[in-house]
C-alpha positions in Angstrom: -0.3 -0.2 0.2 2.8 2.5 1.0 4.9 1.7 -1.8 2.0 1.8 -4.6 1.4 5.5 -2.7 5.0 6.3 -3.2 5.4 5.3 -6.7 2.1 7.1 -7.8 3.6 10.3 -5.6 6.9 10.3 -7.3 5.2 9.8 -10.7 2.9 13.3 -10.0 5.9 15.0 -8.8 8.0 13.9 -11.9 5.0 15.2 -14.2 5.0 18.5 -12.3 8.9 19.1 -12.8 7.9 19.3 -16.6 6.4 22.9 -16.1 8.2 25.4 -14.4 8.6 24.1 -11.4 8.4 27.5 -9.4 5.5 28.6 -11.3 3.9 25.6 -10.5 4.5 25.8 -6.7 2.8 29.2 -6.8 -0.2 27.2 -7.3 0.3 24.4 -5.0 -3.2 24.6 -3.4 -4.9 23.9 -6.5 -2.2 20.8 -7.3 -3.4 19.7 -4.1 -7.1 19.8 -4.8 -6.4 18.2 -8.0 -4.2 15.5 -6.9 -6.5 14.6 -4.0 -9.7 14.7 -6.0 -8.2 12.6 -9.0 -6.2 9.9 -7.0 -9.3 9.3 -5.0 -11.0 8.7 -7.6 -8.6 6.9 -9.5 -8.0 4.2 -6.6 -11.6 4.1 -5.4 -13.4 0.8 -4.7 -11.3 -0.7 -2.0 -10.0 0.7 1.6 -6.6 0.0 0.6 -6.9 2.1 -2.8 -8.5 5.1 -0.9 -5.3 4.9 1.6 -3.1 4.8 -1.0 -4.8 7.6 -3.0 -4.5 9.8 0.2 -1.2 8.8 1.4 0.0 9.5 -2.2 -1.6 13.1 -2.0 -0.2 13.6 1.5 3.6 12.6 -0.2 2.7 15.5 -2.8 1.7 18.0 -0.5 4.6 17.8 1.9 7.0 17.9 -1.2 5.3 20.7 -2.6 5.5 22.9 0.9 9.3 22.1 1.0 10.0 23.0 -2.5 8.0 26.1 -2.0 9.8 26.8 1.3 13.5 25.9 -0.6 13.0 27.3 -4.1 10.5 29.9 -3.7 7.7 30.5 -5.9 5.8 32.6 -8.8 2.7 33.7 -9.0 0.6 35.6 -12.1 -0.9 38.9 -10.8 -1.1 42.4 -11.7 2.0 44.2 -10.6 2.8 47.9 -11.1 0.2 48.2 -13.7 0.6 45.5 -16.0 0.2 41.5 -15.5 3.6 39.8 -15.0 5.1 36.4 -13.1 5.9 38.0 -9.4 8.5 36.0 -7.7 8.8 35.0 -3.9 11.8 33.9 -2.8 12.6 32.7 0.6 16.3 32.5 0.3 16.8 36.3 0.1 17.2 37.9 3.1 16.2 41.9 3.6 19.4 44.0 4.2 17.7 46.8 6.1 
């Protein structure tokens, strides 16, 4: 059960890294919701399948939170009068 969840989570994480990871991390909440709904519906039918889907979603969520903290993220929003990707980086320290 855990092996299936780990394999599923790693495959989803691998697919997420095909897009710009920092842009995907900006919308981690959406990835969490979509992965939870998709994986629980995909593994629906048995108790072990539902637990596998939920564990895979938990692993994906933990990865997204840690990667967001380490790498930073980008969000598409209106900034200084025009729409652009705004970067939020936790590694940059304020020098003031």
